N, C-alpha and C positions, 0 to 999 in steps of 0.2 A: 589215317590208314591202320594205326596201332589200335585204335577204338574198334573199326570194323573187323580186325584179325580177333581181337579178343572176343567180340560179340559173336564171330563164327565159331570159336572154339568153345564158347560157354553152351552151344548147342549139342555138344557131344559130352559122353562120360569121360571121366578121367583116364580110363584105359584107353579110349580112342583119342583123346587128346594128346597122350604120351606117345602112341603109335604115330600120329599124324605128323607130331613135332619131329621125332626121330626120322621118320622117312623123309620129311622135308629137308631135314639138314643133311642127310646122306645123299639125297637127290640133288641138292645144291651143291654139295662138296664134289659129286661125281660130275655135275654140269661144269663146273669150274674147271676141274682137271680136264674135261674134254676140250674145253675151250682153249686152255693153256697148250694142250698137246696139239690140237689143230693149228694153233698159231705157230708152234714151233716146226711143224711139218711143212706148213706154208712157207715158212722163212728158208728152210732148206730146199725145198723143191724149187722155190723162186730163185735162189742163188744157182742152183744146178742149171735151170733152164736159161738164165742169163749168161751164164759161163759158156753153156753149149750155143746160144744164140750168137755170142761174141766170137766163138771159135770158128763157126759155120761161116759168119759173114767175113772173117778175115780171111779163110782159105778161099772164098769164092772171089775176094778182091784180088788175091795174088794170081788166080787163073783168068781174070778177067782183063788183063793188061793188054794182050794182044788185039782182044776184041775192040778195045777202045782205040789201039793204034791203027787197025785197019777199018774201023767202023763197020765191022761185021760181026753178027751174033752167032756165026756159024761156029765159031772157035770156042764158044762158051756153053753150048748147047748141052754137052754131057754134064759140065759142071753144074749148071742150072738145074738138070733134072735131078741130078745127085742131091743136090741141095733141097729140092722140093720134096725128095722122098723122105727127108727127117720128118719125124713126128712133130707136129704142131706147127710147121713151116707153112704159112698161108701163100706168101708171094715173095718173088724176087724182082729187084729194079736196079738197072744199070744206067748211069748218067754221066755225060762227058763234063767237061769243065765249065761249059756254058749252061749246064742243067738241061740239055736236051736229052730226052730219053731216048737211050740206044735200045733197051729192051726191057719189057715187063712181062713176067710170067707168073701165073698163079698154079697152084697144085693140080689144075685141071686143064689149061689151055695157055698158049703163047700168045703174047701179044707184041707186034713189032713197035718199035720206038717211034717209027714214022707216023703211026697212027694214034700215038699217046703224046701229048705234050703237057708238060706241067709248068709251073712258073719256075723260073731260075731261083736258085738259093742265093740271096743277095749276100749272104755272109762269105760265101767262098772260102771259107776257113776249114776245108776238110783236110787238115794236114795231120791227123792223127787216125790210129786204127782203133780207137776206143769206141764201142757201140753206145747208140744214144736211145733211151727207152722212148716209145711213143706214149708220152703223158697225155695226148689228145684222146686216145682211145683206150677206155678201161678194160676192153677186152683182147687188147693184143700189145705186142711190144715192137717196136721198129728199131733195128739194128743197123747203122751206117759204118762203113768203113772206106778210107780213101784208096785209089788206085794210082800206082807209080809206074814209070816206064821201067825201071827194073824189077824184074820179077823177083820174088822173094827167094827163089831157088839159085838164082844167078850168083857168081862169085861176087864178093864184095870188093869194089874198087875205090880206094879212098880219094881218087882223083874224079871220079865220076859222081856228078850230081843227080839223082834221081828226079824224073819230072811227073809233075801231077797230071794224070790223064783224066781223072773223074772220081767218081764213087760208086759203091756198090749198097743197095739197101734190102734188108731181109726183113721180112713181117712175120711174127711168130704169134701164134694164138694163146690166150690165157685161159680159154675155156677148159682145156684138159686140166690145168692147175686148179681151176676153180671147182670143176666137177670132182676132181680127186679129193680136194681139202672138203668138200661137201660130204662125199662119201665117207672119208674118216670120221667127220663130225658127227654124222647119222649113226655110224656104227658104234661110236664111243657112246652117244647119247642112249642108244638101245641097251647097250651093256649096262650104262649106270642106271637107266629105268628098271631094268631087270634086278640088278643088285637091290636097287630101293624097294622094289615090291617083294623080294625075297625077304629083306630085313623087316619090311612092314609086317609081313606075315609071322616072321620069327618074333618080332616084338610083340605083336598082338597075342601069339601064343603064350609067351612068357609072362607079359602083364596081365594076361587074364588069370593066369595061375598065381600071379603075385597079387592082384587087386581083388580076387575072388572073396577073400575074407573080409576086405574093406567093403565090398558091395553088400556082403551079407550085413555087415554092421550098419552100413547105410541103409539098408531094407529094414532094420530093426528100428532105427531112428525115424524112419519115415512113419512106420507102424506107430511108434509112441507119439509122434508128432500128431497122425490122425486120431489118436485118442483111443487106441486100442489098450487093452489092460493086459497085464501078465506077461508083458514082451520081455523076452530075454536073448541076448545076442549070443551066437555060437562061437566056442571057445577053440577056434581053429586058425592057423596061421603062424606067422613068426611070433617071437616073443613079445614085440613091441605090440602088435595087433591084437594078441591074446590079453595083454594088460590093460588095452584101450577096451576090450571087451567086457573084461572085469570091472572097470571103472564105470563103464556105461551101465552094466547090471546093478551095481551098486547105486549109481545115480537114479536108475528108473525105480529102484526100491524105495530109495528117500523121496523121490517125487511123489509115488504112488501113496506113501504115508502122508505127506504134506497136501497132496490133492484130497485125501479123505478128510484131512483136517481143515483144508480150505473150504471143502464142499460144506462141512459142518458150520463153519464160521460164516461162510456165504448164507446158508440157511438162517442162521440166527440173525445175520445182519438184514437179510431180505425180510424176514418175519418182523424184526425191530423197525425196519423202514416202513413197511406196510402199516404196522400198529400206529406209528407216529404220524405217517401220512393220513391214515383215516382221522387222527385225532385233530391234525391241522386243517384237513377238509371240512371236518364237521364242526369247527370252532365257529362261533357267533361272529367273531372278528375277523375282518379280512388281514392278510399278513402279505407283507411286500417286502422283498430283499433285493437291495441294489449292490453292485459291485463298485469297484474303487473309482470307476469312471461314471458312476451314476447310472449305469444301464440295468435293466431289470435282469435279475438272475432267476427269480421266483416268486410266483403269486400262488395263493391257495384258491380252492374252488369258491370260497366266501368273497374274496376279492374280485374274482371274475365276474360273479353274479352282481356286485355292487356297481361294477363299470358296464353292465349288460351286454358283456361278451358271451360268446359260445363256448371259447377254449382258451385255456391258458397260453397256448402257442401264438394266439393273437396280440399278447401282451409281452411275453418273454423276449429279451433282446433290445427292447425299446426303451427310451428315456422317459421318466415319469412326466416331464414336461409335455409330452405328446397328448396326455389325458386331463391337461390343466388348462385353465382360462388364462390368456395372455397377461392380464394385470396380476395374476397371482405368481407368475414364474420368478420375478425378482426377489420375492420373499422366499420362495423355495430355494434358490440359489444361495441366499444368505443362511438359511438354515442347514444346506448341504455343507456350507463352509464351517459351521459348528461342529457337523458330525464329524468332519475331518480332524477337530482339534478335541474329539472325545466328550463333547457336550451332548447330554441327552435332554430332552424337552417334550412337553405336552402342549398341543395347539389344537386349533380348529382349522380343517383344511376342506375346500370344495374341489370336486373333480367334474369333468365333463364326461358323461356317459356315451356308449357308442351312438344311442338315439338321440343325442343332443342335450337331454336333460341334465339338470344338476343334481349331484348328490353330496350332501354334507356329512363329514366325518370328524370324530374326535380322534386325534392322532397321538400316539405314543411312540417316539422315535429314539433309538440309541445307536451307538457306533459298533462296527466289528473290526476288532484288530487281531492280528496273529501273535504267535508266542514272542515274536521280536518286537511286538507294538508297531506293527507297520499297518496302517489303514488299509482294510480290505472292503470296506463298504458300508453298509446301514441296514438296520432291521427296524421295521415299523409295522404296528398293529392299528387298524382303522375300525372304529364302531361307528355304525350308521346312525346319525343324529337328524337326518333330514326331516323326519316327522316333527321333531322337537324344533328345528330351525322354521318350519313353515308354521308351527304353533306360536313361535316367537314373532313371526311376520304378522300374523294374525292378531296377536295380542298387542303389537304395537299399533297396529290399525285402531284395534279398539281403544288402545291407551290414547293414541292421538285423539281420537273421537271424544274420548271422556275428559281430556284436557279442559276443553272448553266448560263441561260441567263443573269441572273442579274449580276452574277458574271463577265461574259464576257463583260457585257456593263458598268460595273462599272468603269473601267479605263477610258472608252471613255466619260462617263459621268463627272468623275472627272476632266479630261483634259477640257471638254467643260465648267464645272463650274469654272475652274480656269481662262479659258479665258474670260467667262462672267464677273468674279469678276475683272479681269484686265480691261475689256472694261467698268465696271461699275465705277471702280476707275479713269479710264482715262475720263469718262463722268462727274464724279463729278469734278475732277481737272480742267478738261477744263470749265465747267460751272462756276466753283467758279473764276477760272483764269479770264475767259471773264468778269465776272460780276465786278470783281475788275478793269479789265482794262477799261470796258465801264463806270463804275460809276466815276472812277477817272476823266476823262475830263469832264463828265457831271456835276459832283460837280461844277467844275470851270465855266462852260458854265452858270448853273444855278445861281450859287453865284454871278458872276461877272455882269451878265445881270440883276440881282435884284439890284445889287448896283448902277449899272448904271442908272437904271430906277428911282433910288431915287434922283439922282443928279438933282439939280434944274436948272442947265444951259443946260441940255438936252432939245432938241427941239421935238415939238411933232411927227415929222417924226421919229426922232431917238428914241422916247419912243415906237412908234408903231414897229419900227423895233426890239428893244430889247423884245417887247411883244411876236413877233412871234418867235424870238430866245428861249424865256423861255417857250412858249407853245410847241415848237417841242421838246425842251429837257424834258420837263415833259412827253410828250407822249413817248418818248424813254425810259425814266426812268420806265414807266408803263408797257412797252413790257418787260424790263428787269426782272422787279419783276415778271410779269406773267411767264416767264420763270422759274425763281427761284422757284415760288410756285409750278408750276407743277412737277418740281424736287423733291421737298420736299414730295409732295403727293405720287408720285410714290415710293419714298424711305421710305415711312411710318413715316417720322420724323416730320410730322405737327400735333401739339396737340392743345386741346381744353383748353381755358383759361375762366373759368366761374367765373364771377363777377356779382355783383348787379349793375344794371344801371337803368335810367329813360328812358323807352321805348318811351313815348310820346315825350320827348325832343330830342331823338335821330332820330325819324321819321321827327319831325319838322325841325331839324337842315339839314337833307339831303333834305327835300323838299325845304328849302330855297336856297340851293346850286344848286339843280336841276332847280329851278324855273327860275334862272339867265340865265341858258343855253337854257332852252326851250322858254323864252322871246326871245332870240337872234334869234331864228328860227321861232319866231311868233307862237308858240305852246301854248295852254292853259294846265296849270298844276294845279292839285288839291290833296290835301292830304285828304282822306275819313277814319275818324277813328270812329269805333263803340261807342256808348254811353257807354257800360259796358266794354270796354277794360280795362285790368289791366295796371297800370301804372308802378310799380317797379316791375322787375322780375330779375331771374339769368339766365344768358347765356353768350355765348362768343360775346359781343357787337362788338368787332372789326371786326370778320369774318361776322356778320350779316350786318354790314356797307359796308363791301367789296362787298358782294353779292348784296345788293341793289344799290349801286353806278354802279355795272357792269350792272345790269338789266335795270336801269334807262337810263344809257349812252345808251345801245343798243336801247332803245324806243326812244331816241331823235334822234339817228343816222338814224333809219329806218323809221321814220315818217315825211312825208313833209307837212302835215297840219292836223289839226284836235286837239285833246287833248291826254293827258297822265294823268292817275289817279293812285296814290298809296292808295291801301285800306288794312286796317288792322283790324283783330278782333281776340278775344280769345274765346276757347270754352272748356268744361270740358273734361277731360282726364281720368289718371289713378285714381287720388285722389283729395281731396279739394285743396291740395297745388300745385299740378301739373296739369298746362293746356297745351293745344296746341295751339301755336301762328301760324295764319294763315296771309300771306301777299301776296297781288296780284299787280302785275304791268301791267296795261292795256293800250294799245295804240290802235291808229286808223290807224295804218300804212298799208303796202301793203299786210301783211299776209305772212303764210309759207304754202307751199304745205304739204298735209298730208303725203306723202311718202318720204318728207324730215325731218319731225319733229324729228324722232328717231336719225338722224345723228346730231341734233343740239349741243348735249352734248358730242361729241366726240372731242378730241383735235385736232387742226390744220385744222379744218372744217369750211369755211366760206360759208354761202349761200347768196352770193350777185351776182348781175349782173357783167358781165366781163366789162361792160363800166362804172360801178359804180366807184365814186371817193372815197367810203367809203372803207378804208383799216384797217386791224387789224392783231393780231397774231393768231386768232382762238381758244384762249386759256380761254376766258373770262367765257363762259357757262361751260366748262368743269371743270375749277376751282370752279365755283359756285357750280354745282352739288356735287362735292368733299366736299366742306365745309360744305353744308347743310347736307350730309349725315354723316359727321363726327359730327355734332351737333345732330345726332339721327333722322333726318327727311327726306324729300324727297322733289324734284322739279319736276314740269311738266309743260305742256304748251298746250294750246288749241287754235287754230287758224283758221280763215276763210280766204281763199284767197280774197285779194281786200278789206276786212273789218277790219282786224287787229288781234292782238293776245293778249293772257292773259298768263303771266307767274306766277306760284303759287307755293309758297314755304310754307311749314308747318312742324314744330318741336317743341318737349315738352320743356316747360319752367317751372321754379319753382318760385313760388311767393316770393317778398321779401318786405321789408317795408323801409321807408324812412331813418331810422337809419342805413340801411345797405349801403346806397349810399354815397359814398365818396365825400366830397366837393370839387368841380372843381374850379379852379383859371381861370380868364379870362387874358389870355396872350396876351399882346399888343407889338407893337414893341418897342425894347430897344433904347434909345437915348444915355444914359450916365449912368455911377454909380452915386448912391446916394452920398450926400456929407459926408465928414468924414469917408470914407471907408479906410481901410489900403491898402497898395501897393500890390495888389494880383500879383503873379507870376504865368504865365501860359506857359507851354512848349508845342509847337506843333511838333510832330515827324511824318514825311510822306516824302516818297522818291519823291513825286510829288510836282514839285517846284510851280506848278499852285495852288494846295491845299494849300500848305504851306502859299502862298501869300494871297490866299483869307481869310484864316483863321486869318492870322496876321492883315490883313486889317481890318476885322469885329471886331476882339476882341480889337485891339489897339484904333480903332475908339471910343470907348466907355470908355477909360481911364484905361485899364489893360496893365500890364508890360508882354510883350509877346517875347519869343525866340522861334527859330526854327532850327532843325536838320533834317537830311535826312536817318538815320537808328538808329537801337536799341543801337549799341555800343556807338554812339556819345550821346545818351539819357542818358546812364548810367553816362558817363563822367560829361555832364551838371548838372545832378540830385546831383552828389557828391559835385560839386562846388556851384551851385546856390541856390539848395533846392527849387524847384518851389511847389507852393501849388496845383496845378492840371496839369495834363499831357493829352495830346490828342494824343493817341497813334495808329497809324496805325498797322495792322496786318501783311501784306505781304509787306517785304522791302528787301533789299539787305544786306549783311554782317551779319546782325542779326536782326530776324524778331520781331514782337511786343509781341509774347508770351513768347519768351526767354528773351526778355529785361525786360518784366513785372515781371517774376519770380525773376530775380536777383535784380530788384529794391526793390522788396518787402522785401528781405532778408537784405538790407542795413538799417542802422541806420535812422529812420524817414520814411522809405519806406512803413511801414504799415499804415502810414496815408494819 
């Protein structure tokens, strides 16, 4: 009921609600007062009517004694008529002691008791004059009084005992009382309603004046709510309402300022959102955002396209598993558990398109956490790799098809490989054997020719002959070394030895050596170093020396007149400590044809005329190219036919300091041992008689004690007997080679020294 009443009031304005409430209150108060007053009037009139009825009944009882004594109604007719004349009296009834009706009369007719018989009153206890109300009839009262033999107005005689003759009953109507009470209630109700209506009009008038400023303020609020601008409340009414209007106007001004700022911010946000939305929708990768419950929050246009849907609404709000194959779902759930723990990862994932086709993607997924590190979902980017996967499947099919061919050819390749390995071993064995066999006589030739040239008794002609022998031997040894170097390069056994060295000293030393050879051909030679060239560097000085000597030697070979220049400079490279070293060898020779320049660096290629007396192995430039590339650089040539050539090498080097350079000793020819030396014992082990003779002659000539044997087994015996201080051990020997002999000597007492 309370809810219904509140709903009813909410349909009206505050003014009407107040008027209705007050009017209802006044009406209810007036109604309550009318009910109370009617009840009080009812009680008073009821009491008066009861007293009147009792009094009338008692008077009629006194006057009815003779009628009962003589059993005649004539004596009471006047009294009965008088009684019926009273207002509200309906009927009069007289009975004897046996309850026989003597007389019954209404206010309109008389009924004899002979014609009206009632049931006797079984109680017969009508010994009082108190009236009894008729409770059975709600519209009337029934008053009864006893009738005695002594009338009420006769003198009282103590000795006389009154005799009960019967009883008198008077019936009075309640209708008049009820009508009177109803009239009074209606009158009071009319007055109450009139007053309520009057108060309602008065309150409406007063509340209208009181609430008019509030209504105006409310109208202003509704206008502001509707979005109107420049809304201002009217400053009328009481002080409180005026204060409210002031506050409202201030609030509206502040809201308008904030609204303008919000509009600007909204526009910026809208433009930013549109911008990033364009970026997201035009991205080549699909973007998929899941919430904490792994439901789809967002997909971009590319992702919708990958899944062959028409709109993102078909995907939003759904789980990613709706677009996956059943066998992939367990792995997806495991990966989502990793997302909850903040783990990001990359993997491949396939999806089922709307048309049922499969799309393969490369997935990059990461977690999304809020500022309090609560898991809010995950973000993933998908790259379409379907074509690649299809290609892989096709490739696998081809690979499976080719496996048979591979298996069929594996045996043939294995046989070919075994043959190649045997050939390679044979080649290495041949080169090693030939190197040993060639070096052995060369050592004797070079050694003895040098010893003979030092003999003071040799004539000039003999010395010239010995010099020719020595130069030929050196040339032959150089060719042998070239063959060995190219063999090592092909086998990948050549290594770089990085050491700190003095670059300027190295270039000057090479220049001095080359200058002698250039002067013998009447060629000018010069070393041109830049002013800012770095002096101390780290690189493989031995290989650099070999390359430069080869390039300068070729320049002297192929230059008949003019000059040769060795130019070098450094320039910045990767960092402050790493430089690029550039060295150029420039000659004024005959030049190289352009179509032949690419063949220069191939092994065993010589670009000389058939009638030329310049011979060589054709390995020098090939070895030089390999050495430069091994050091991380490159070699190139530029040449003009008839004008000369320029060979240029460039490779990175690391800066060094003077402290990194090892102190070099100046070696000179040894004439003899210093005085007071112990008797040093030296053992020469070599199967070549010439080599043993050469070494014994050279070593014994300066004062050393020397013995010689021809194989490793004899070396072990001599060691155990003679205990030499140093052993010159050949590697390749009959009976026992130098490797085996060295192992066994190391195990003997003193052999580790």
